[in-house]
Backbone as a printed PyTorch tensor [residue, N CA C, xyz], in Angstrom:
tensor([[[ 20.6610, -24.9350, -16.8410],
         [ 20.7390, -25.4650, -15.2350],
         [ 19.7270, -26.1120, -15.1160]],

        [[ 20.3220, -27.2940, -13.7320],
         [ 19.8970, -28.1820, -13.2870],
         [ 18.7720, -27.8830, -12.5580]],

        [[ 17.4900, -28.6540, -12.1500],
         [ 16.5100, -28.8240, -11.4620],
         [ 16.7640, -28.2720, -10.1950]],

        [[ 17.6620, -28.5100,  -9.2370],
         [ 17.8910, -28.4630,  -7.8670],
         [ 18.7590, -26.8150,  -8.5960]],

        [[ 19.2560, -26.4480,  -9.0110],
         [ 20.1870, -25.0670,  -8.8610],
         [ 18.5340, -24.2910,  -9.2870]],

        [[ 17.6490, -24.6020, -10.1780],
         [ 16.1900, -23.7090, -10.4410],
         [ 15.7470, -23.4540,  -9.1920]],

        [[ 15.5940, -24.5790,  -8.2840],
         [ 14.5830, -24.5360,  -7.1560],
         [ 15.2390, -23.8040,  -6.2850]],

        [[ 16.9260, -23.9420,  -5.7870],
         [ 17.5630, -22.8400,  -5.3850],
         [ 17.5650, -21.5940,  -5.4730]],

        [[ 17.6460, -21.3790,  -6.8620],
         [ 17.2100, -19.8040,  -7.4470],
         [ 16.0780, -19.1400,  -7.2100]],

        [[ 15.0250, -20.0840,  -6.6840],
         [ 13.6510, -19.5020,  -7.3170],
         [ 13.6920, -19.6370,  -5.3840]],

        [[ 14.2270, -20.1840,  -4.9600],
         [ 13.8020, -20.0680,  -2.9240],
         [ 14.7750, -18.3880,  -2.9180]],

        [[ 15.4850, -18.5860,  -3.1800],
         [ 16.6650, -17.1110,  -3.1190],
         [ 15.9430, -16.0570,  -3.6680]],

        [[ 15.0440, -16.0290,  -4.9480],
         [ 14.3640, -14.7180,  -5.1930],
         [ 13.1090, -15.0010,  -3.9650]],

        [[ 12.6070, -15.8020,  -3.8040],
         [ 11.2780, -15.3410,  -2.7660],
         [ 11.7480, -14.9310,  -1.5070]],

        [[ 12.8830, -15.6300,  -1.0810],
         [ 13.7760, -15.0350,   0.6150],
         [ 14.0040, -13.1450,   0.0770]],

        [[ 14.9170, -12.9380,  -0.8580],
         [ 15.0740, -11.3970,  -1.1530],
         [ 13.2530, -11.0730,  -1.2420]],

        [[ 12.5960, -11.6590,  -1.6700],
         [ 11.1640, -10.4860,  -1.8060],
         [ 10.9280, -10.3540,  -0.6060]],

        [[ 10.9740, -11.1650,   0.6720],
         [ 10.2060, -11.3080,   1.7620],
         [ 11.1590,  -9.8880,   2.5730]],

        [[ 12.2940, -10.0370,   2.1010],
         [ 13.3580,  -9.3460,   3.1400],
         [ 13.3770,  -8.0040,   2.4560]],

        [[ 12.8820,  -7.5060,   1.3930],
         [ 13.5400,  -6.6370,   0.6400],
         [ 12.1830,  -6.0130,   0.1790]],

        [[ 11.7770,  -4.3920,  -0.0460],
         [ 10.4230,  -4.7680,  -0.9720],
         [ 10.9440,  -3.8130,  -2.5210]],

        [[ 12.1140,  -3.5330,  -2.5650],
         [ 12.6610,  -3.6770,  -3.9900],
         [ 12.5840,  -4.9030,  -4.9400]],

        [[ 12.7600,  -6.2510,  -4.1040],
         [ 12.9120,  -7.4670,  -4.9340],
         [ 11.4220,  -7.8910,  -4.8790]],

        [[ 10.6100,  -7.4480,  -3.9230],
         [  9.2200,  -7.8300,  -3.7240],
         [  8.3930,  -7.3180,  -5.1470]],

        [[  8.9560,  -6.1160,  -5.0910],
         [  8.3670,  -5.2740,  -6.8470],
         [  8.4760,  -6.2900,  -7.8510]],

        [[  9.9000,  -6.6400,  -8.2460],
         [ 10.3830,  -7.1340,  -8.8050],
         [  9.6900,  -8.9480,  -8.8710]],

        [[  9.4710,  -9.2880,  -8.1000],
         [  8.9500, -10.2460,  -8.1020],
         [  7.4100, -10.8260,  -8.5600]],

        [[  6.8800,  -9.2010,  -7.6850],
         [  5.5910, -10.0240,  -7.8990],
         [  4.8710,  -9.2180,  -9.2090]],

        [[  6.0030,  -8.1670, -10.2070],
         [  5.2320,  -7.7310, -11.0630],
         [  5.8080,  -7.9900, -12.3940]],

        [[  6.9590,  -9.0660, -12.2360],
         [  7.2910,  -9.8320, -13.4420],
         [  8.4030,  -8.7680, -14.1260]],

        [[  8.0040,  -9.1220, -15.5900],
         [  8.7290,  -8.0810, -16.6030],
         [  7.6570,  -7.6720, -17.1300]],

        [[  6.6620,  -7.1760, -16.4290],
         [  6.4650,  -5.6290, -17.0210],
         [  6.5420,  -4.7350, -16.0800]],

        [[  7.5540,  -4.9860, -15.2170],
         [  8.1650,  -3.9630, -14.3320],
         [  9.4040,  -3.9520, -14.4140]],

        [[ 10.0690,  -2.3490, -14.6180],
         [ 11.0370,  -1.7150, -14.6490],
         [ 11.7770,  -1.4420, -13.7380]],

        [[ 12.8670,  -2.0440, -13.7270],
         [ 13.7850,  -1.8780, -12.3400],
         [ 14.5790,  -0.6690, -12.4130]],

        [[ 14.2000,   0.8730, -12.4680],
         [ 14.5160,   2.0340, -12.6220],
         [ 15.3130,   2.6280, -11.7330]],

        [[ 15.8610,   3.5960, -11.4060],
         [ 16.7980,   4.4390, -10.3860],
         [ 15.5330,   4.9680,  -9.7940]],

        [[ 14.7370,   5.5150,  -9.7830],
         [ 13.3880,   6.3590,  -9.6820],
         [ 12.8610,   4.7460,  -8.5430]],

        [[ 12.5400,   3.8610,  -9.2710],
         [ 11.6740,   2.6020,  -8.1740],
         [ 12.5460,   2.0670,  -7.5410]],

        [[ 13.8720,   1.9020,  -7.2570],
         [ 15.0670,   1.6740,  -6.3860],
         [ 14.9350,   2.5900,  -5.3520]],

        [[ 14.8380,   4.0990,  -5.5160],
         [ 14.9060,   4.8940,  -4.4580],
         [ 13.8950,   5.1670,  -3.8360]],

        [[ 12.3370,   5.1410,  -4.6660],
         [ 11.4430,   4.7490,  -3.7720],
         [ 11.3020,   3.6690,  -2.8080]],

        [[ 11.3500,   2.6030,  -3.3530],
         [ 11.3790,   1.4750,  -2.7920],
         [ 12.0940,   1.4440,  -1.2610]],

        [[ 13.3560,   1.8930,  -1.7670],
         [ 14.8810,   2.1480,  -0.0700],
         [ 13.9960,   2.8570,   0.5880]],

        [[ 13.3110,   4.1320,   0.1450],
         [ 12.4340,   5.1890,   0.9440],
         [ 10.8510,   4.8050,   1.5360]],

        [[ 10.8860,   3.7700,   1.3170],
         [  9.4120,   3.0600,   1.7300],
         [ 10.0220,   2.3720,   2.7960]],

        [[ 10.7510,   0.9990,   2.2910],
         [ 11.0560,   0.3160,   3.0800],
         [ 11.8380,   0.9440,   4.6660]],

        [[ 12.5610,   1.8490,   4.8250],
         [ 12.6760,   2.3760,   5.7730],
         [ 12.2230,   2.9430,   6.7600]],

        [[ 11.2310,   3.8930,   5.6030],
         [ 10.3360,   4.4730,   6.8370],
         [  9.0740,   3.9710,   7.2480]],

        [[  8.9010,   2.5070,   6.6620],
         [  7.6040,   1.5630,   7.1340],
         [  8.9590,   0.7310,   8.3420]],

        [[  9.6580,   0.5730,   8.1500],
         [ 10.6590,  -0.3340,   9.5310],
         [ 11.2180,   0.7210,  10.4310]],

        [[ 11.2710,   1.7070,  10.3470],
         [ 11.8270,   2.7330,  11.6320],
         [ 11.0800,   2.8650,  12.7460]],

        [[ 11.0160,   3.0910,  13.8910],
         [  9.7540,   3.0330,  14.6830],
         [ 10.9160,   4.3360,  15.4630]],

        [[ 10.1230,   5.3700,  15.4170],
         [ 10.4440,   6.8140,  15.2970],
         [  9.9870,   7.1590,  17.0210]],

        [[  8.9210,   6.4260,  17.4530],
         [  8.4060,   6.7050,  18.5410],
         [  7.4370,   7.6380,  18.9370]],

        [[  6.9680,   8.3780,  17.5070],
         [  6.2480,   9.6040,  17.1580],
         [  4.6370,   8.4060,  17.0990]],

        [[  3.7290,   9.2980,  17.8540],
         [  2.5360,   9.2680,  17.0960],
         [  2.1080,   8.7890,  16.1730]],

        [[  2.6860,   9.3950,  14.6410],
         [  2.4030,   9.0050,  13.7890],
         [  3.0380,   9.3200,  12.5830]],

        [[  3.6040,   9.0260,  11.4620],
         [  4.8810,   9.5370,  10.9310],
         [  4.2550,   9.7600,   9.4170]],

        [[  4.3690,  10.7800,   8.9370],
         [  3.9640,  11.1850,   6.9410],
         [  5.0850,  10.9680,   6.6610]],

        [[  5.4880,  10.4530,   5.0000],
         [  6.3320,  10.7920,   4.0760],
         [  5.6090,  10.7710,   3.2210]],

        [[  5.9090,  12.3600,   2.0950],
         [  5.2710,  12.4920,   1.0620],
         [  6.1090,  11.9920,   0.0100]],

        [[  5.2910,  11.7630,  -1.1520],
         [  6.2740,  11.2900,  -2.7600],
         [  5.2510,  12.2650,  -3.7610]],

        [[  6.3090,  13.3830,  -4.3430],
         [  5.6040,  14.1900,  -4.8680],
         [  6.3270,  14.4050,  -6.4370]],

        [[  5.7190,  13.4860,  -7.4420],
         [  5.9610,  13.7290,  -8.6760],
         [  5.4290,  14.1400, -10.2000]],

        [[  5.7380,  14.3280, -10.6540],
         [  5.0160,  14.5810, -12.1110],
         [  4.0890,  12.7790, -12.8880]],

        [[  2.7540,  13.2070, -13.3220],
         [  2.4800,  11.8520, -13.7010],
         [  3.1400,  10.8460, -14.4860]],

        [[  3.0850,   9.8840, -14.9610],
         [  4.0100,   8.4990, -15.2450],
         [  5.0820,   8.1700, -14.7840]],

        [[  5.3950,   8.1860, -13.6800],
         [  6.6400,   8.0610, -13.0200],
         [  6.5680,   6.3540, -12.2420]],

        [[  5.2420,   6.3080, -12.2910],
         [  4.7290,   4.6380, -11.9340],
         [  4.8290,   4.9340,  -9.6760]],

        [[  4.2680,   5.9850,  -9.8310],
         [  4.3120,   6.1970,  -8.1140],
         [  2.9110,   5.1720,  -7.4420]],

        [[  1.6340,   5.0030,  -8.4490],
         [  0.9900,   3.7930,  -7.5790],
         [  1.3420,   2.4600,  -7.9530]],

        [[  1.8680,   2.3980,  -8.6150],
         [  2.6220,   1.0660,  -9.3580],
         [  3.4050,   0.5160,  -8.3400]],

        [[  4.4780,   1.6930,  -7.7870],
         [  5.6710,   1.0230,  -7.0330],
         [  5.3350,   1.3540,  -5.2880]],

        [[  3.9670,   1.8600,  -5.1910],
         [  3.9040,   2.5260,  -3.8760],
         [  2.2150,   1.6620,  -3.4780]],

        [[  1.6550,   2.4720,  -4.1010],
         [ -0.2870,   2.0940,  -3.3170],
         [ -0.5930,   0.5440,  -3.9100]],

        [[  0.2320,   0.4660,  -4.8300],
         [ -0.4210,  -1.0830,  -5.9770],
         [  0.2380,  -2.2440,  -5.3990]],

        [[  1.4520,  -2.2030,  -4.5180],
         [  2.2180,  -2.9270,  -4.0470],
         [  2.3170,  -3.3290,  -2.7350]],

        [[  2.7870,  -1.9340,  -1.9290],
         [  3.2740,  -1.5600,  -0.7170],
         [  2.2950,  -2.6270,   0.4160]],

        [[  1.2770,  -2.0950,  -0.0620],
         [  0.2120,  -2.6880,   1.3550],
         [  0.2500,  -4.4740,   1.2730]],

        [[  0.6200,  -5.2240,   0.5430],
         [  0.4400,  -6.5550,   0.3220],
         [  1.2250,  -7.4290,   1.1740]],

        [[  2.8870,  -6.3920,   0.8390],
         [  3.9250,  -6.4020,   1.2730],
         [  3.8580,  -5.9170,   2.8710]],

        [[  3.7490,  -5.0900,   3.2580],
         [  3.2720,  -5.2120,   4.8280],
         [  2.4600,  -5.7310,   5.2880]],

        [[  1.1670,  -6.2070,   4.8190],
         [  0.7370,  -7.2980,   5.3950],
         [  1.1750,  -8.8290,   5.6320]],

        [[  1.6500,  -8.9770,   4.3690],
         [  2.3320, -10.1900,   4.2420],
         [  3.3870, -10.4470,   5.4950]],

        [[  4.7870,  -9.1110,   5.4600],
         [  5.3180,  -9.2050,   6.8010],
         [  4.6800,  -8.9930,   8.4630]],

        [[  3.3650,  -8.2030,   8.1990],
         [  2.6460,  -7.8960,   9.5050],
         [  1.6300,  -8.3470,   9.3680]],

        [[  0.9070,  -9.5210,   9.3370],
         [ -0.3950, -10.0600,   8.7060],
         [ -1.9400,  -9.5600,   9.9260]],

        [[ -1.4340,  -8.3790,  10.8270],
         [ -2.5340,  -7.8660,  11.8340],
         [ -2.5100,  -6.6620,  11.6670]],

        [[ -1.9270,  -6.1740,  10.2290],
         [ -2.0960,  -4.6620,   9.8670],
         [ -2.8930,  -4.6050,   9.3350]],

        [[ -3.5810,  -3.1520,   9.9210],
         [ -5.2900,  -2.6670,   9.2190],
         [ -4.6440,  -1.2810,   7.9750]],

        [[ -5.1080,  -1.6560,   6.8150],
         [ -4.4100,  -0.7860,   5.7270],
         [ -5.3960,  -0.1620,   5.7210]],

        [[ -5.5780,   1.1560,   5.2380],
         [ -6.4320,   2.3210,   4.6080],
         [ -5.4130,   2.6740,   3.6720]],

        [[ -6.3040,   2.7460,   1.7500],
         [ -6.0490,   3.4990,   0.9060],
         [ -7.0000,   4.7600,   0.8740]],

        [[ -6.5290,   5.2310,   0.1490],
         [ -7.8080,   6.7560,  -0.4320],
         [ -7.2030,   7.4980,  -1.2240]],

        [[ -8.1320,   7.6880,  -2.1500],
         [ -7.5450,   8.4490,  -3.4400],
         [ -8.7270,   8.9620,  -4.1580]],

        [[ -8.7790,   9.6160,  -4.9190],
         [ -9.8550,  11.1680,  -5.5050],
         [-11.4790,  10.2530,  -6.0290]],

        [[-11.3970,   8.9590,  -6.1160],
         [-12.5790,   8.7840,  -6.4410],
         [-12.4100,   6.9690,  -6.2290]],

        [[-13.8410,   6.5220,  -6.4150],
         [-14.0160,   5.3590,  -5.5990],
         [-13.4780,   4.1690,  -6.6630]],

        [[-13.5910,   4.7580,  -8.2690],
         [-12.8950,   3.4210,  -9.0310],
         [-11.5920,   3.5930,  -8.7950]],

        [[-10.7720,   4.2010,  -8.7140],
         [ -9.4530,   4.3840,  -8.5630],
         [ -8.9610,   3.6580,  -7.5380]],

        [[ -9.7720,   4.0060,  -6.3100],
         [ -9.6860,   3.0450,  -4.6340],
         [ -9.9290,   1.5220,  -5.0620]],

        [[-11.1910,   1.2400,  -5.9080],
         [-10.8610,  -0.0030,  -6.2810],
         [ -9.8190,  -1.0910,  -6.9290]],

        [[ -9.5510,   0.0760,  -7.7360],
         [ -8.2870,  -0.8060,  -8.6710],
         [ -7.1440,  -0.7320,  -7.7440]],

        [[ -6.8190,  -0.1530,  -6.7690],
         [ -5.4550,  -0.1490,  -5.5820],
         [ -6.0800,  -1.2120,  -4.8410]],

        [[ -7.4090,  -1.6180,  -4.3780],
         [ -7.8060,  -2.6780,  -3.6230],
         [ -7.3740,  -4.1580,  -4.2510]],

        [[ -7.9890,  -3.9700,  -5.6400],
         [ -7.9450,  -4.7600,  -6.5160],
         [ -6.1340,  -5.6670,  -7.1400]],

        [[ -5.5400,  -4.9020,  -7.1790],
         [ -3.8530,  -5.0190,  -7.2980],
         [ -3.8220,  -5.4660,  -6.4570]],

        [[ -3.9780,  -4.7700,  -4.8080],
         [ -3.2120,  -5.8880,  -3.6350],
         [ -4.0990,  -7.3610,  -3.4230]],

        [[ -4.9520,  -7.4830,  -3.6140],
         [ -5.6920,  -8.5410,  -3.3420],
         [ -5.3320,  -9.3550,  -4.0040]],

        [[ -4.6480,  -8.9320,  -5.4750],
         [ -4.2100, -10.3670,  -6.7400],
         [ -2.9500, -10.7960,  -6.4850]],

        [[ -1.9140,  -9.6080,  -5.4330],
         [ -0.7440, -10.0220,  -5.3360],
         [ -0.9130, -10.8900,  -4.3730]],

        [[ -1.7940, -10.8010,  -2.7840],
         [ -2.1320, -12.0090,  -2.0910],
         [ -2.6140, -12.4850,  -2.4860]],

        [[ -3.1180, -13.2880,  -3.5200],
         [ -3.8390, -14.1260,  -3.7030],
         [ -2.9970, -15.0320,  -4.6980]],

        [[ -2.3400, -14.6500,  -5.3890],
         [ -0.8860, -15.2690,  -6.1590],
         [  0.6130, -15.2750,  -5.8990]],

        [[  0.3890, -14.3660,  -4.7480],
         [  2.0550, -14.8320,  -3.8150],
         [  2.1410, -14.8450,  -2.3350]],

        [[  0.7130, -14.5020,  -1.8500],
         [  0.8740, -14.4930,  -0.7250],
         [  1.3550, -15.8670,   0.7500]],

        [[  0.8350, -16.5320,  -0.1460],
         [  1.2060, -17.7800,   0.3620],
         [  2.2490, -18.5160,   0.4800]],

        [[  3.0350, -18.3980,  -0.6400],
         [  4.5960, -18.6690,  -0.8860],
         [  5.3930, -18.0680,  -0.2260]],

        [[  5.1470, -16.4070,  -0.0370],
         [  5.9340, -15.8750,   0.0780],
         [  5.8830, -15.6240,   1.7730]],

        [[  4.4210, -15.5510,   2.3420],
         [  4.2030, -15.3270,   3.6610],
         [  3.1950, -15.9890,   4.5860]],

        [[  2.7550, -16.8330,   3.6630],
         [  1.7300, -17.7160,   4.5810],
         [  0.4280, -17.0980,   4.8200]],

        [[  0.2670, -15.9670,   3.7220],
         [ -1.0430, -15.3340,   4.1440],
         [ -2.0020, -15.9380,   3.1010]],

        [[ -3.7540, -16.0800,   3.2330],
         [ -4.5060, -15.5980,   2.4810],
         [ -5.6280, -14.5970,   2.7170]],

        [[ -6.3310, -14.6950,   1.5220],
         [ -7.9340, -14.1890,   1.8780],
         [ -8.2080, -14.8650,   2.3040]],

        [[ -8.7800, -13.4930,   3.3370],
         [ -9.8970, -14.4680,   4.3970],
         [-11.3790, -14.3000,   4.0150]],

        [[-12.3440, -14.4180,   5.0900],
         [-13.6280, -14.4700,   4.4910],
         [-14.1630, -13.1030,   3.9620]],

        [[-13.6750, -11.8880,   4.2360],
         [-14.2040, -10.4890,   4.1180],
         [-12.8050, -10.6270,   2.5040]],

        [[-13.9400, -10.7370,   1.0430],
         [-13.5300, -10.4900,   0.1640],
         [-14.7700,  -9.7410,  -0.6480]],

        [[-14.4830,  -8.4190,  -0.6160],
         [-14.9410,  -7.4100,  -1.4270],
         [-13.9640,  -6.3850,  -2.6960]],

        [[-14.9410,  -5.9440,  -3.4730],
         [-14.4030,  -5.0130,  -4.1280],
         [-13.6000,  -4.2800,  -3.8700]],

        [[-13.7690,  -3.6360,  -2.6530],
         [-12.8080,  -2.2270,  -2.0930],
         [-12.1060,  -2.8860,  -0.7960]],

        [[-12.4450,  -4.4250,  -0.4200],
         [-11.8840,  -4.2560,   1.0610],
         [-11.6580,  -5.3260,   1.2160]],

        [[-10.6970,  -6.3070,   1.8720],
         [-10.7040,  -7.5930,   1.9910],
         [ -9.5410,  -8.0110,   3.6840]],

        [[ -9.6380,  -9.3170,   4.1250],
         [ -9.6800,  -9.6950,   5.3880],
         [ -8.4720, -10.9760,   4.9190]],

        [[ -7.7890, -10.4950,   5.6820],
         [ -6.7160, -11.8450,   5.7110],
         [ -7.2460, -12.9200,   6.5110]],

        [[ -7.0320, -14.4100,   6.3040],
         [ -7.5950, -15.7180,   7.0770],
         [ -6.7810, -15.4530,   8.4650]],

        [[ -7.3000, -15.7680,   9.2140],
         [ -7.0840, -15.3650,  10.3750],
         [ -5.9500, -16.7810,  11.0170]],

        [[ -4.8850, -16.5550,  11.5330],
         [ -4.1270, -17.6130,  12.0760],
         [ -2.6210, -17.4290,  12.7940]],

        [[ -2.8590, -18.6550,  13.6430],
         [ -1.6340, -17.7170,  15.0050],
         [ -2.5400, -16.9330,  16.2620]],

        [[ -3.6980, -17.1020,  15.8760],
         [ -4.2390, -16.5520,  17.2290],
         [ -3.9960, -14.9730,  17.0480]],

        [[ -3.7570, -14.7110,  16.0030],
         [ -3.7360, -13.0840,  15.9870],
         [ -4.8780, -12.3900,  15.3170]],

        [[ -5.2880, -11.2900,  15.4670],
         [ -6.4390, -10.5500,  14.6360],
         [ -5.7340, -10.3280,  13.2390]],

        [[ -6.7580, -10.9270,  12.1670],
         [ -6.3670, -10.6040,  11.2000],
         [ -6.5170,  -9.7630,  10.2200]],

        [[ -5.3970,  -8.9590,   9.4930],
         [ -5.2320,  -7.9740,   8.9950],
         [ -6.1960,  -7.3210,   8.1440]],

        [[ -6.6820,  -6.3040,   7.5870],
         [ -7.5480,  -5.8010,   6.6640],
         [ -7.0520,  -5.2600,   6.0690]],

        [[ -7.5060,  -4.6540,   4.3480],
         [ -7.2080,  -3.2380,   3.9180],
         [ -8.6120,  -3.1130,   3.6450]],

        [[ -8.7130,  -1.8450,   3.5590],
         [-10.3080,  -1.0310,   3.0560],
         [ -9.6230,   0.1230,   2.0250]],

        [[-10.3870,   0.6220,   1.0660],
         [ -9.9170,   1.1600,  -0.3310],
         [-11.1930,   2.1640,  -0.5520]],

        [[-10.9680,   3.6150,  -0.5720],
         [-12.2020,   3.9720,  -0.5800],
         [-11.6200,   5.6450,  -1.6210]],

        [[-12.7910,   6.1680,  -2.1790],
         [-12.8270,   7.3930,  -2.6250],
         [-12.5780,   8.2810,  -1.2390]],

        [[-11.8860,   9.7580,  -1.2780],
         [-11.5230,  10.4080,  -0.5950],
         [-12.5300,  11.1490,   0.4790]],

        [[-13.3650,  11.2660,  -0.8670],
         [-14.7090,  11.9490,   0.1560],
         [-15.5740,  10.8040,   0.7950]],

        [[-15.5820,   9.6130,   0.2150],
         [-16.1940,   8.4100,   0.4350],
         [-16.5610,   8.3570,   2.0320]],

        [[-15.7120,   8.6620,   2.8580],
         [-16.1070,   8.4470,   4.1000],
         [-15.3750,   6.9840,   4.6500]],

        [[-14.3370,   7.1470,   5.7110],
         [-13.8870,   6.2000,   5.8590],
         [-13.8970,   6.0120,   7.3340]],

        [[-14.6460,   4.7850,   8.0000],
         [-15.2510,   4.7370,   9.4270],
         [-14.5810,   2.7280,   9.5860]],

        [[-15.0450,   2.4990,  10.7690],
         [-14.6550,   1.3040,  11.0390],
         [-13.2550,   0.7660,  11.0220]],

        [[-12.6990,   1.4860,  10.9880],
         [-11.0950,   0.8420,  10.4680],
         [-10.0460,   1.1810,  10.9310]],

        [[ -9.4380,   1.1710,  11.6070],
         [ -7.8990,   1.4240,  12.1680],
         [ -6.8540,   1.2990,  11.0590]],

        [[ -5.8320,   1.7310,  11.2370],
         [ -4.7680,   2.2890,  10.2790],
         [ -3.2640,   2.0000,  11.0190]],

        [[ -2.9200,   1.1160,  10.5990],
         [ -1.2590,   1.0910,  10.9310],
         [ -0.3610,   1.4560,   9.8160]],

        [[ -0.7960,   1.5010,   8.6230],
         [ -0.8100,   2.3020,   7.3330],
         [ -1.6720,   2.8230,   6.3030]],

        [[ -1.5260,   4.3670,   6.2650],
         [ -2.6290,   5.0250,   5.5010],
         [ -2.1240,   5.5550,   3.9080]],

        [[ -2.1790,   5.2050,   3.4730],
         [ -1.9730,   5.5600,   1.7210],
         [ -2.6100,   6.3910,   1.4930]],

        [[ -2.8030,   7.8600,   0.9970],
         [ -3.2980,   8.8500,   0.2970],
         [ -2.6640,   9.0610,  -1.0870]],

        [[ -3.2590,   8.5310,  -2.0480],
         [ -3.1160,   8.6320,  -3.5060],
         [ -3.6160,   9.7820,  -4.6970]],

        [[ -2.8050,  10.4670,  -4.8980],
         [ -3.8620,  11.9800,  -5.4320],
         [ -4.8850,  12.0710,  -5.2640]],

        [[ -5.0750,  12.6800,  -4.0100],
         [ -6.4940,  12.9970,  -3.3360],
         [ -7.1950,  13.9910,  -4.1210]],

        [[ -6.0400,  14.7980,  -5.2570],
         [ -6.5050,  15.9400,  -6.1340],
         [ -6.4680,  15.0590,  -7.5890]],

        [[ -7.6280,  15.2660,  -8.4100],
         [ -7.8580,  14.6740,  -9.7090],
         [ -6.8170,  15.0630, -10.6560]],

        [[ -7.1100,  16.2300, -10.7540],
         [ -6.8530,  17.2890, -11.7130],
         [ -6.1610,  18.6390, -11.4750]],

        [[ -6.0080,  19.6580, -12.3520],
         [ -5.6050,  21.2990, -12.3000],
         [ -7.1280,  22.0920, -11.7270]],

        [[ -7.9260,  21.0670, -12.1000],
         [ -8.7780,  22.1000, -11.7650],
         [ -9.5050,  22.2050, -10.3520]],

        [[ -9.3670,  20.8660, -10.1640],
         [ -9.5450,  20.5920,  -8.3220],
         [ -8.5850,  21.2660,  -7.5300]],

        [[ -7.3770,  21.1130,  -8.3600],
         [ -6.1640,  21.9410,  -7.2380],
         [ -6.1940,  23.0180,  -6.9290]],

        [[ -6.8870,  23.8380,  -8.3690],
         [ -7.0900,  25.3750,  -8.0240],
         [ -8.5280,  25.6600,  -7.4970]],

        [[ -9.1390,  25.0640,  -7.1720],
         [-10.7990,  25.0550,  -6.3730],
         [-10.1500,  24.8220,  -4.8610]],

        [[-10.6070,  26.1770,  -3.9720],
         [-10.5770,  26.3560,  -2.7160],
         [-11.5050,  25.2780,  -2.0510]],

        [[-12.5770,  25.4400,  -2.8290],
         [-13.4330,  24.4270,  -1.8960],
         [-13.0800,  23.1090,  -1.8670]],

        [[-12.4700,  22.7210,  -3.1760],
         [-12.1840,  20.9420,  -3.0060],
         [-10.9980,  20.7980,  -1.9760]],

        [[ -9.7910,  21.4670,  -2.1760],
         [ -8.8490,  21.6410,  -1.1090],
         [ -9.5240,  21.8820,   0.5190]],

        [[-10.1650,  22.4300,   0.5320],
         [-10.8860,  22.7750,   2.0850],
         [-11.5150,  21.1790,   2.0820]],

        [[-12.3590,  21.0100,   1.2450],
         [-12.7240,  20.0290,   2.0310],
         [-11.9260,  18.5180,   1.6310]],

        [[-10.7970,  18.3550,   1.1460],
         [ -9.5960,  17.1550,   1.1470],
         [ -9.3020,  17.3650,   2.5110]],

        [[ -9.1640,  18.5990,   2.9430],
         [ -8.4950,  18.8750,   4.2500],
         [ -9.2310,  18.4600,   5.7540]],

        [[-10.4060,  19.2570,   5.2440],
         [-11.3870,  18.7240,   6.7890],
         [-11.4490,  17.0070,   6.5030]],

        [[-11.5910,  16.1470,   5.5760],
         [-11.8320,  14.9420,   5.9390],
         [-10.0430,  14.2080,   6.0400]],

        [[ -9.0450,  14.9140,   5.7270],
         [ -7.9710,  14.5780,   6.9040],
         [ -7.8630,  14.4480,   8.1050]],

        [[ -8.6630,  15.6040,   8.7340],
         [ -9.0790,  16.2170,  10.3310],
         [ -9.8500,  15.5380,  10.7040]],

        [[-10.8250,  14.9850,  10.2260],
         [-11.9010,  14.9240,  10.6730],
         [-11.9690,  13.1620,  10.8200]],

        [[-11.5700,  12.4740,   9.5450],
         [-11.4320,  11.2520,   9.7140],
         [-10.3970,   9.9250,   9.4850]],

        [[-10.0450,  10.5040,   8.3130],
         [ -8.5220,   9.8030,   8.1880],
         [ -7.4690,  10.0840,   9.2170]],

        [[ -7.0890,  10.9280,   9.7540],
         [ -6.5890,  11.4420,  11.0720],
         [ -6.4980,  10.3760,  12.2020]],

        [[ -8.1220,  10.5970,  12.3800],
         [ -8.7310,   9.6630,  13.2250],
         [ -8.8390,   8.1840,  13.2850]],

        [[ -8.4510,   8.1110,  12.3860],
         [ -7.9240,   6.2480,  11.7270],
         [ -7.2270,   5.5070,  12.0910]],

        [[ -6.1020,   7.2630,  12.7470],
         [ -4.3550,   6.2620,  12.5470],
         [ -4.1870,   5.0550,  13.9730]],

        [[ -3.6390,   4.1340,  13.6410],
         [ -3.5730,   3.4100,  15.0010],
         [ -1.9060,   4.2910,  15.8690]],

        [[ -1.6230,   3.8310,  16.9470],
         [ -0.6660,   4.0460,  17.3860],
         [  0.8800,   3.8840,  16.4540]],

        [[  1.7690,   4.9190,  16.2610],
         [  2.9980,   4.7610,  15.7440],
         [  2.3310,   4.1410,  13.9490]],

        [[  1.0170,   5.0050,  13.6280],
         [  0.7810,   4.7530,  12.1010],
         [  1.9190,   5.0360,  11.2420]],

        [[  2.0780,   4.8130,  10.3450],
         [  2.9290,   5.1390,   9.0400],
         [  1.6920,   5.7030,   7.8060]],

        [[  1.9660,   6.9030,   7.5520],
         [  1.0980,   8.1590,   6.6820],
         [  1.7440,   8.1140,   5.4510]],

        [[  1.3760,   7.3310,   4.1860],
         [  2.4280,   8.0760,   2.5520],
         [  1.7710,   8.9960,   2.0980]],

        [[  1.6010,  10.1640,   1.9230],
         [  1.2570,  10.8070,   1.1050],
         [  1.6030,  11.1280,  -0.6180]],

        [[  0.8740,  10.7930,  -1.5970],
         [  1.3810,  10.7470,  -2.9410],
         [  0.6620,  11.5320,  -3.8130]],

        [[  1.4180,  12.7830,  -3.9550],
         [  0.6490,  13.4940,  -4.7620],
         [  1.4860,  14.2210,  -6.0570]],

        [[  0.5310,  14.8520,  -7.4040],
         [  1.2580,  15.3020,  -8.3290],
         [  1.5970,  16.7050,  -8.1730]],

        [[  2.7350,  17.5540,  -8.5000],
         [  3.1010,  19.0650,  -8.3480],
         [  1.7820,  19.8020,  -9.1730]],

        [[  0.3280,  20.0750,  -8.8160],
         [  0.2300,  20.6410, -10.0460],
         [  0.4140,  22.3660,  -9.7490]]])
């Protein structure tokens, strides 16, 4: 393949990654990612969900599958960076069962913005750049987008959310069987997370069917 064809092919891959979430997953994850029917289905559902303006105050999409289906890789570790690329003023909140997992989710998205944000969407990491949160560099007079990631019960304040992803708030069977833990999580949704939602926000809830 000539150099010109290689350049054209690369530009085509970038354009597809901008337009289609499934192609974004393929582009940013490389050979370590498999394009399965499950991944394609989830990606199509997610893109349709975040792009459709229903007029509701907020919308909720629930994804429930057993472990080892790539839920986090195909959703929590990539969707925020794609949405922030397409909407550089979006605020994103990620919540999981503990702070260590929340930090990993933030890091994976920050890595994608750092490696691919500029060439795909003309975005960069801004002045706020911490383990569990980062902000985009302000451009074109818009308020810069921001992502924060926390443990489910860590307390999430000071940030609204155009996109909220709750990824496995229940860690294991013991927690699933605990009425106390379930009540704590429900109360956190009512008193904290739900109050953070911006108008017409999108909420994705990922659960394991214990």
